[in-house]
C-alpha positions, 0 to 999 in steps of 0.5 A, a space after each residue: 952341581 951346587 953353585 960355587 959359593 953356595 952352602 952345602 950340607 952333609 947327608 947327616 946335616 940334611 937329614 937332621 934338618 929335615 927330620 928324616 934318615 940319612 938313607 932317605 936323603 941318599 934315596 932322594 939324591 939318587 932319585 933326583 929330588 935334591 937338585 945340585 947334590 953331588 958326590 964329593 969324590 965321584 966314582 968313589 963308593 965311600 965318598 959322601 954327598 954334598 947337598 945344597 942348602 937351597 934344596 933343603 930350604 925348598 923342601 922346608 917351604 914345601 912342607 909348609 904347604 902339605 899338598 905341594 909337599 905330597 906333589 913333590 914326593 910324587 914328582 920326578 924332580 923338584 923342578 916340576 913343582 918349584 914354580 908352584 913353590 914360588 907362588 907362596 
């Protein structure tokens, strides 16, 4: 779950910021590519998701280095490549 004071974005806001579809964001959440994302009302099928801004920033940083970005897309979680991102 996102830290208490962390800014979160809706699926739509995250999708617009990353220039992908809302379905892509939901897929990334299901696959664990957006650490800290959570469902507003767990168990309620129609409940939206909250995506920590830090996860979006991490993807933006990865996109600045295409080889890391493709590693990210192939990884099972952002944590697997986050150490590499910190080097930049």
